[in-house]
C-alpha positions in Angstrom: 20.8 52.5 47.9 18.2 50.4 50.4 16.5 47.2 48.9 12.9 46.3 50.0 11.5 42.5 50.4 8.3 42.2 48.8 7.0 39.1 50.3 4.7 36.4 48.8 1.6 35.5 50.4 3.7 32.5 51.9 6.0 34.4 53.4 3.5 36.6 55.6 1.5 35.8 58.8 -1.7 34.0 58.5 -3.5 37.3 59.2 -2.0 38.6 56.4 -2.5 36.0 54.1 -6.4 36.4 54.8 -5.8 40.3 53.6 -3.8 39.0 50.2 -6.4 37.0 49.7 -9.1 39.8 49.8 -7.0 42.1 47.9 -6.9 39.1 45.1 -10.6 38.5 45.1 -11.3 42.8 44.6 -8.0 44.0 42.7 -7.1 41.1 41.1 -3.4 41.2 42.6 -1.2 42.8 46.0 0.0 45.7 45.2 4.1 45.8 46.2 3.2 48.4 48.7 0.5 46.7 50.7 2.7 43.4 50.4 5.7 45.6 51.7 3.4 46.5 54.8 2.6 42.6 55.4 6.3 42.5 56.4 4.8 44.0 59.9 2.2 41.9 61.7 -0.2 44.8 61.6 1.1 48.2 59.4 -1.2 46.3 56.4 -4.5 46.4 58.4 -3.9 49.6 60.0 -2.9 51.2 56.3 -6.4 49.8 54.6 -8.3 50.5 57.7 -7.2 54.1 57.4 -6.8 54.4 53.5 -10.8 53.5 53.6 -11.8 55.0 56.6 -15.4 57.6 56.0 -14.3 60.6 54.8 -15.8 63.9 53.3 -14.7 63.2 50.4 -16.5 61.6 47.3 -14.3 58.6 45.4 -13.8 61.0 43.0 -12.8 63.9 44.9 -10.2 61.2 46.3 -9.3 60.3 43.0 -8.2 63.6 42.2 -6.0 63.8 45.2 -4.2 60.5 44.4 -3.4 61.5 40.8 -1.6 64.8 42.1 0.3 63.4 44.6 0.8 60.2 42.0 2.3 62.7 39.8 4.1 64.7 42.3 6.2 61.8 43.5 6.5 60.5 40.1 5.4 57.1 40.6 4.9 55.2 37.4 3.0 52.7 39.0 0.8 54.9 41.0 0.1 56.8 38.2 -1.2 54.5 36.0 -3.5 52.5 38.7 -5.0 55.9 39.5 -5.6 56.8 36.2 -7.5 53.9 35.6 -9.3 54.4 38.9 -9.6 57.7 37.9 -11.2 56.9 34.6 -13.7 54.4 36.5 -15.0 57.2 38.3 -16.1 59.1 35.6 -12.9 61.2 34.8 -11.9 62.1 30.8 -8.7 61.6 29.9 -8.2 65.1 29.5 -9.6 65.5 32.7 -6.8 63.4 34.0 -3.9 65.0 32.2 -5.3 68.2 33.6 -5.4 66.5 37.3 -2.0 65.4 37.3 -0.9 68.9 36.2 -2.4 70.6 39.0 -5.6 72.1 37.6 -8.8 71.3 37.0 -11.8 72.9 34.6 
C-alpha cells in the first residue's frame, strides 16, 4: 500500500503557504487532500480554481453531488464535511441520508 506525505505549511512553497493561510481563515484548517496537492507547486491552486469555477449549479445542488460521491467513495472524512456543508445549505438530516442513499424526495 502506498502512503502519501501530507505536508505542513512549512514544507510547501511560499505560494502554497499563502493558499494554506487562506484555507485556514476560511475553514479553520487545511484538509489533508488540499495539503497533499500542495506537494506540487501548481496542483493545489489549479484544483481550487476548478472546484470554485463558475457553474450553473447552485451551492445546494453541488452538495447533492458531493454527498452522493462521498457516499459511493465511502470516505468518512468527506461524508462528515459534506454533511455539515449540506446542513449549512439547508438540508435536513433526513434529506442528507436520502441523498447519500442516492434518492431525493
